[in-house]
C-alpha positions as CSV (number, residue, x, y, z in Angstrom):
1,M,-15.8,-12.5,-33.4
2,K,-15.0,-8.8,-32.7
3,I,-15.8,-7.5,-29.2
4,E,-15.6,-4.0,-28.0
5,P,-15.8,-3.1,-24.3
6,D,-19.1,-1.7,-23.2
7,R,-19.4,2.0,-22.5
8,R,-20.0,1.2,-18.9
9,W,-16.2,0.4,-18.7
10,L,-15.7,4.2,-19.2
11,K,-18.2,4.9,-16.5
12,K,-16.4,2.6,-14.2
13,Q,-13.1,4.5,-14.8
14,L,-14.9,7.8,-14.1
15,L,-16.3,6.3,-10.8
16,V,-12.8,5.3,-9.8
17,L,-11.6,8.8,-10.5
18,L,-14.5,10.2,-8.4
19,T,-13.6,7.8,-5.6
20,I,-10.0,9.0,-5.7
21,T,-11.2,12.6,-5.7
22,G,-13.4,11.9,-2.6
23,A,-10.5,10.3,-0.8
24,L,-8.3,13.3,-1.7
25,A,-10.9,15.6,-0.3
26,L,-11.2,13.5,2.9
27,I,-7.5,13.6,3.4
28,A,-7.5,17.4,2.9
29,G,-10.3,17.8,5.4
30,I,-8.4,15.8,8.0
31,I,-5.2,17.8,7.4
32,H,-7.1,21.1,7.6
33,L,-8.8,20.0,10.9
34,L,-5.5,18.8,12.4
35,I,-3.8,22.1,11.6
36,V,-6.6,24.2,13.0
37,I,-6.9,22.0,16.2
38,G,-3.2,21.7,16.7
39,A,-2.1,25.3,16.4
40,D,-3.5,28.2,18.5
41,D,-2.2,31.1,16.5
42,V,-3.1,30.0,13.0
43,D,-5.2,32.0,10.6
44,T,-7.9,29.4,9.7
45,G,-8.9,31.3,6.6
46,L,-5.3,31.1,5.3
47,V,-5.0,27.4,6.2
48,A,-8.3,26.6,4.4
49,A,-7.2,28.6,1.3
50,I,-3.9,26.7,1.1
51,V,-5.2,23.2,1.9
52,W,-8.3,23.4,-0.3
53,G,-6.5,25.3,-3.0
54,I,-3.8,22.6,-3.4
55,T,-6.5,19.9,-3.1
56,G,-8.7,21.5,-5.8
57,G,-5.7,22.1,-8.1
58,V,-4.6,18.5,-7.8
59,A,-8.1,17.2,-8.4
60,V,-8.6,19.5,-11.5
61,L,-5.2,18.5,-12.9
62,M,-6.0,14.8,-12.3
63,W,-9.3,15.0,-14.1
64,A,-7.9,17.1,-16.9
65,I,-5.3,14.5,-17.7
66,A,-7.2,11.3,-16.9
67,V,-10.5,11.9,-18.7
68,P,-9.0,12.5,-22.2
69,V,-6.5,9.6,-21.7
70,L,-9.4,7.3,-20.7
71,M,-11.5,8.3,-23.6
72,L,-8.7,7.7,-26.1
73,W,-7.8,4.4,-24.5
74,F,-11.5,3.3,-24.6
75,R,-11.8,4.3,-28.3
76,N,-8.7,2.2,-29.2
77,L,-9.5,-0.9,-27.1
78,E,-10.8,-3.9,-29.0
79,Y,-10.8,-7.7,-28.7
80,V,-11.1,-10.3,-31.4
81,I,-11.8,-14.0,-30.7
82,E,-10.5,-16.1,-33.6
83,S,-10.6,-19.8,-34.1
84,D,-7.0,-20.2,-33.0
85,K,-6.2,-17.1,-30.9
86,I,-7.4,-14.1,-28.9
87,V,-6.3,-10.7,-30.2
88,I,-6.2,-7.7,-27.9
89,R,-5.7,-4.3,-29.6
90,K,-5.0,-1.3,-27.3
91,G,-2.9,1.8,-27.0
92,I,-3.0,5.5,-27.6
93,L,0.4,6.7,-28.9
94,T,1.9,3.2,-29.1
95,K,-0.5,0.7,-30.6
96,I,-0.2,-2.8,-29.2
97,Q,-1.6,-5.9,-30.7
98,Q,-1.4,-8.8,-28.4
99,N,-1.9,-12.3,-29.9
100,I,-2.7,-15.1,-27.4
101,P,-2.8,-18.6,-29.0
102,L,-5.6,-20.7,-27.7
103,T,-3.3,-23.7,-27.6
104,M,-1.3,-21.9,-24.9
105,V,-4.2,-20.8,-22.8
106,T,-4.5,-22.8,-19.6
107,D,-7.4,-21.0,-17.8
108,F,-9.6,-18.0,-17.7
109,R,-10.4,-16.1,-14.6
110,L,-13.6,-14.0,-14.2
111,Q,-13.0,-10.7,-12.4
112,R,-15.8,-8.4,-11.3
113,T,-15.0,-5.5,-9.0
114,L,-17.6,-3.7,-6.9
115,Y,-17.9,-1.1,-9.7
116,D,-18.2,-3.9,-12.3
117,R,-21.1,-5.6,-10.3
118,A,-22.9,-2.3,-9.9
119,L,-22.6,-1.5,-13.6
120,G,-23.3,-5.0,-14.8
121,I,-20.0,-5.7,-16.6
122,G,-17.1,-8.0,-16.0
123,S,-13.6,-8.8,-17.1
124,I,-11.9,-12.1,-18.2
125,Q,-8.2,-12.6,-17.4
126,I,-6.3,-15.0,-19.6
127,Q,-3.7,-17.3,-18.1
128,T,-1.2,-19.0,-20.4
129,A,1.4,-21.7,-20.2
130,G,4.7,-19.8,-20.1
131,Q,3.8,-17.0,-22.5
132,G,4.8,-14.1,-20.5
133,T,5.2,-12.9,-16.9
134,T,3.1,-10.1,-15.6
135,A,2.5,-8.8,-12.1
136,T,-0.9,-10.5,-12.1
137,G,0.3,-13.7,-13.6
138,Y,-2.2,-13.4,-16.5
139,E,-1.2,-12.8,-20.1
140,G,-4.1,-10.7,-21.1
141,K,-7.4,-9.2,-20.0
142,L,-10.7,-8.6,-21.7
143,A,-12.2,-5.8,-19.7
144,G,-15.5,-4.1,-19.7
145,L,-17.6,-6.9,-21.1
146,E,-21.3,-6.8,-21.1
147,D,-22.0,-10.4,-21.9
148,W,-19.0,-11.6,-19.8
149,A,-20.7,-14.8,-18.5
150,R,-21.5,-16.2,-21.9
151,L,-18.1,-15.3,-23.3
152,H,-16.3,-16.8,-20.3
153,E,-18.2,-20.1,-20.7
154,D,-17.5,-20.1,-24.5
155,L,-13.8,-19.6,-24.0
156,R,-13.6,-22.2,-21.2
157,R,-15.3,-24.7,-23.5
158,R,-12.7,-24.0,-26.2
159,I,-9.8,-24.9,-23.9
160,R,-11.4,-27.7,-21.9
161,S,-8.8,-30.4,-21.4
162,D,-11.1,-33.4,-21.8
163,G,-9.5,-34.5,-25.1
164,H,-11.4,-32.2,-27.4
165,R,-9.5,-31.0,-30.4
166,D,-9.9,-27.8,-32.5
167,G,-12.3,-28.9,-35.3
168,D,-10.7,-26.8,-38.0
169,S,-7.0,-27.7,-37.5
170,G,-7.2,-31.0,-35.6
171,Q,-4.6,-29.6,-33.2
172,A,-4.8,-30.0,-29.4
173,T,-6.0,-27.0,-27.5
174,G,-5.3,-25.8,-23.9
175,M,-4.0,-28.4,-21.5
176,D,-3.9,-31.0,-24.3
177,A,-1.2,-29.1,-26.1
178,I,0.8,-28.8,-22.9
179,L,0.5,-32.5,-22.1
180,D,1.4,-33.4,-25.7
181,E,4.5,-31.2,-25.5
182,L,5.5,-32.7,-22.1
183,R,5.1,-36.2,-23.5
184,H,7.3,-35.3,-26.5
185,I,10.0,-33.9,-24.2
186,R,9.9,-37.0,-22.0
187,R,10.3,-39.3,-25.1
188,V,13.3,-37.2,-26.3
189,L,14.9,-37.3,-22.8
190,E,14.4,-41.1,-22.5
191,T,16.0,-41.7,-25.9
192,T,19.1,-39.6,-25.1
193,R,19.9,-41.5,-21.9
């Protein structure tokens, strides 16, 4: 099943940029105010021109770089849910295809920021058993999903550790695979004693 992020993901990123721009303007306003209040012999017109000129330049540069990058990233972002793995394709100059075997998935975490909730989208973070180490502790992320709740439940059902097996291959999935591997390691260790 091929899934593309909803266009609202792009709106979310633009709202984040708008928030950063607002914070930048607030900081510039405070700096301007502090300079004008703190110095008696300051040309307020010159201070305003410098502070707001720098702030405006930074904001324009930020938007000029970020918007095309976000549009290209969005265009190249795609998820594929296969019977045995989750595939995440992303990248602009360097194309990345991330394959996450369902047998290694231990859990899914639903994430919805303030912007996500306002826009009606969500993200699913994928946790695996020893696949990779990232700063968040999650192997992958399916971001900008419109039907996030249904997909989250479907994925959780696939890895549920109540003894279910993958119908096509007969292999254990999720926690079952981890437990099977640990039992195998235990048997090997016991026979080598």
